[in-house]
Every structure is written in structure tokens, then in C-alpha cells.
C-alpha positions as CSV (number, residue, x, y, z in Angstrom):
1,X,-117.7,67.2,0.4
2,X,-116.6,66.5,4.0
3,X,-116.8,63.1,5.5
4,X,-116.4,61.5,8.8
5,X,-116.7,58.6,11.2
6,X,-117.9,58.2,14.8
7,X,-117.3,55.2,17.0
8,X,-117.8,54.4,20.7
9,X,-115.1,52.2,22.2
10,X,-115.1,50.5,25.6
11,X,-111.6,50.1,27.0
12,X,-111.8,48.6,30.5
13,X,-114.3,50.6,32.5
14,X,-114.0,53.7,30.2
15,X,-116.3,54.5,27.2
16,X,-114.5,56.6,24.6
17,X,-116.0,58.4,21.7
18,X,-113.8,58.6,18.6
19,X,-114.6,61.1,15.9
20,X,-112.7,61.5,12.6
21,X,-113.7,64.1,10.1
22,X,-112.4,65.9,7.0
23,X,-112.3,69.7,7.7
24,X,-113.2,70.5,4.1
25,X,-111.5,72.2,1.1
26,X,-110.9,75.5,3.0
27,X,-108.9,73.6,5.7
28,X,-107.6,70.4,4.2
29,X,-107.0,68.4,7.4
30,X,-108.2,65.0,8.6
31,X,-108.8,65.4,12.3
32,X,-109.4,62.6,14.8
33,X,-110.4,63.4,18.4
34,X,-110.9,61.0,21.3
35,X,-113.5,62.1,23.9
36,X,-114.0,60.8,27.4
37,X,-117.0,62.3,29.2
38,X,-117.0,65.3,26.8
39,X,-113.3,66.1,27.2
40,X,-110.8,65.7,24.4
41,X,-108.1,63.3,25.6
42,X,-106.3,62.8,22.4
43,X,-106.1,64.5,19.0
44,X,-104.5,63.3,15.7
45,X,-104.5,65.7,12.7
46,X,-103.1,65.1,9.3
47,X,-102.9,67.7,6.5
48,X,-103.7,66.6,2.9
49,X,-103.1,69.9,1.3
50,X,-100.1,68.6,-0.7
51,X,-102.4,66.0,-2.3
52,X,-105.1,68.3,-3.6
53,X,-103.1,69.4,-6.6
54,X,-102.5,65.8,-7.8
55,X,-104.5,64.5,-10.7
56,X,-105.0,61.2,-8.8
57,X,-106.7,63.0,-5.9
58,X,-110.4,62.3,-5.7
59,X,-113.3,62.1,-3.2
60,X,-112.8,58.3,-3.1
61,X,-109.1,58.8,-2.2
62,X,-110.0,61.3,0.5
63,X,-112.7,59.0,2.0
64,X,-110.2,56.1,2.1
65,X,-107.7,58.3,4.0
66,X,-110.3,59.4,6.5
67,X,-111.3,55.8,7.1
68,X,-107.7,54.7,7.4
69,X,-106.9,57.3,10.0
70,X,-110.0,56.5,12.0
71,X,-109.2,52.8,12.0
72,X,-105.5,53.6,13.0
73,X,-106.6,55.7,16.0
74,X,-109.1,53.0,17.1
75,X,-106.3,50.4,17.0
76,X,-104.0,52.6,19.0
77,X,-106.7,53.2,21.6
78,X,-107.6,49.5,21.9
79,X,-103.9,48.4,22.1
80,X,-103.3,50.8,25.0
81,X,-100.7,52.8,23.1
82,X,-102.4,56.1,24.1
83,X,-102.9,55.2,27.8
84,X,-100.2,57.5,29.2
85,X,-101.4,60.5,27.1
86,X,-105.0,59.8,28.1
87,X,-104.1,59.5,31.8
88,X,-102.4,62.9,31.7
89,X,-105.3,64.5,29.9
90,X,-107.9,63.2,32.3
91,X,-106.3,64.7,35.4
92,X,-108.7,66.6,37.5
93,X,-109.9,70.0,36.2
94,X,-109.6,72.6,38.9
95,X,-113.2,73.6,40.0
96,X,-112.5,77.2,39.3
97,X,-111.6,76.4,35.7
98,X,-114.5,74.0,34.9
99,X,-117.0,75.4,32.3
100,X,-120.5,74.5,31.2
101,X,-122.0,75.0,27.7
102,X,-125.7,75.8,27.6
103,X,-128.1,76.0,24.6
104,X,-130.5,78.9,25.3
105,X,-133.0,78.0,22.6
106,X,-133.3,74.2,22.8
107,X,-136.9,74.2,21.4
108,X,-136.4,76.5,18.4
109,X,-132.8,76.0,17.2
110,X,-133.9,74.3,14.0
111,X,-136.5,76.1,11.7
112,X,-137.2,75.8,8.0
113,X,-133.9,74.0,7.3
114,X,-131.8,76.6,9.2
115,X,-129.8,76.1,12.4
116,X,-129.6,79.1,14.8
117,X,-127.9,78.4,18.1
118,X,-128.0,80.8,21.0
119,X,-125.2,79.6,23.3
120,X,-124.0,80.6,26.8
121,X,-120.7,79.6,28.4
122,X,-120.5,79.8,32.2
123,X,-118.2,78.7,35.0
124,X,-119.6,75.6,36.7
125,X,-118.5,76.8,40.1
126,X,-120.7,79.9,40.2
127,X,-122.4,80.3,36.8
128,X,-120.3,83.3,36.0
129,X,-120.3,84.1,32.2
130,X,-117.0,83.1,30.5
131,X,-115.8,85.3,27.6
132,X,-113.3,84.4,24.9
133,X,-114.2,80.7,25.0
134,X,-114.0,78.8,21.6
135,X,-117.3,77.3,20.7
136,X,-118.1,74.9,17.8
137,X,-121.2,73.2,16.5
138,X,-121.7,70.3,14.1
139,X,-124.4,67.8,13.1
140,X,-123.2,64.3,13.8
141,X,-124.3,62.0,11.0
142,X,-124.6,64.7,8.3
143,X,-123.1,64.0,4.9
144,X,-121.3,67.4,5.2
145,X,-120.2,67.7,8.8
146,X,-117.7,70.5,9.0
147,X,-118.0,72.2,12.4
148,X,-118.9,75.9,12.6
149,X,-116.8,77.9,15.1
150,X,-117.0,81.2,17.0
151,X,-115.9,82.7,20.3
152,X,-118.1,83.8,23.3
153,X,-118.4,87.5,23.9
154,X,-117.9,89.5,27.1
155,X,-121.2,88.2,28.4
156,X,-120.3,84.5,27.7
157,X,-122.8,84.4,24.8
158,X,-122.2,83.1,21.3
159,X,-124.4,82.7,18.2
160,X,-123.8,80.1,15.5
161,X,-126.0,80.0,12.3
162,X,-125.8,77.8,9.3
163,X,-128.1,75.9,6.8
164,X,-129.0,72.4,7.9
165,X,-126.5,70.2,5.9
166,X,-127.6,67.1,3.9
167,X,-128.4,64.4,6.4
168,X,-127.3,60.7,6.3
169,X,-129.3,57.7,7.4
170,X,-129.5,56.5,11.0
171,X,-129.0,58.4,14.2
172,X,-128.3,62.1,14.0
173,X,-127.2,64.6,16.7
174,X,-126.4,68.3,17.2
175,X,-123.1,68.6,19.0
176,X,-122.0,71.8,20.7
177,X,-118.5,72.0,22.2
178,X,-116.8,74.7,24.3
179,X,-113.1,74.7,24.8
180,X,-110.6,76.7,26.8
181,X,-106.9,76.1,27.7
182,X,-108.0,74.6,31.0
183,X,-111.4,72.9,30.5
184,X,-113.9,71.6,27.9
185,X,-117.5,70.8,27.8
186,X,-119.9,69.2,25.3
187,X,-123.7,68.8,24.9
188,X,-125.6,66.6,22.4
189,X,-129.1,66.9,21.2
190,X,-130.6,63.9,19.5
191,X,-132.4,64.2,16.1
192,X,-134.5,61.9,14.0
193,X,-133.0,60.4,10.8
194,X,-133.6,62.0,7.5
195,X,-136.5,59.6,6.8
196,X,-138.6,62.1,8.8
197,X,-138.4,65.8,9.3
198,X,-135.8,66.6,12.0
199,X,-137.4,68.3,14.9
200,X,-135.9,70.7,17.4
201,X,-133.2,68.8,19.5
202,X,-134.0,67.1,22.7
203,X,-131.1,66.8,25.2
204,X,-130.0,63.2,25.8
205,X,-129.7,61.9,29.2
């Protein structure tokens, strides 16, 4: 079972989102990303493949490691230890390189416990479709939150499908990210908690 943490951190006049997650048994890595306005400004990844064969390895051990890494990155961020790296990462993105991720079926992406995402990636400057862009989707707040990934085709389109994972309590959100070497973009669609049936997402903001 994958696990993860999400925390919003205010540092000065900047609001960061810190996400730590276990990538799951097929990719045994604990990954922490810091986002600022949808852009990844720092990433910290730790492999635990060498631990999986140990008789002492368990879900509890893994959860503690995820929590410890999340806490460590939060402390580094708050202490200013990542300021130089973040300043470099937040340099201006050339207008010609900036991208936008769009969900083409915002009212029908969730049906009968199955997620089907029709996604389009375009250049912000002129809405030109962008091929070969890495796209990933995940449900924030799910008990099993491993992201699903694909790449946009020659028309800038991508499709991601997966069963809706078990949901945790509290706020839930569908997150779709698009990433190239020069730019990133992210959209979030809020969902209800598992105490009521999750509807199709509604864009926040």
C-alpha cells in the first residue's frame, strides 16, 4: 500500500505545497516534491529497495520513513536551506516554453468508480498542441496514491484511466500535472470526502 503526506507551508510571502509519497512496490522510492504555483522547485527522492528483503521491513516501517522524509524536507524549507535552489528553479519561464494542461472531460471524468481523463497539453503562447509531454494524474487524499503516467501524442492529447483508489477522510482532489524540460503546469479538481459519493471534479479557483 502506498502512503503519502501533503502540507502547505508559508515562507515569507510564498506559499509552498510539499508532497511526499511512496511510489509503491513496483518502484520502491519515497519521493518528496515542493511546488510553488504549480511548478516543482525541489525534489528529494530516496530508494528503499534494499530494505524490502529484510524480515524487519513492514508497512509500519515504510510509513515511518515516509513521515520522516516529509518532516525533514519541511524543516529544510522552513529553515531556508533550500532558498538558493528554489530561487534558481523559480526563474522566469520563457513565454515560448510555457505550457498549459487542460482536462477535456471535466464533468464526466469519474463514473462508476472508474477514472477516465482526456487531457490536452498546449503552449500558453498560442494554444499550439504540445507532443511528447510527460503527464501524470493522482488522487490527493487517497489511501493508495501512486500517480499514473503517460505521454502526450502528436496532437498534444493524452488519456489516463484507472480504478478510483480507496479514499481517505477529509479533503480529496484530482491532480493532473504536465512536465517538460523547460516548463510545468498543474491543475486540481476538488472532490468530496469518502463520507459521500465523489462527484465529477470541479476546478478550484
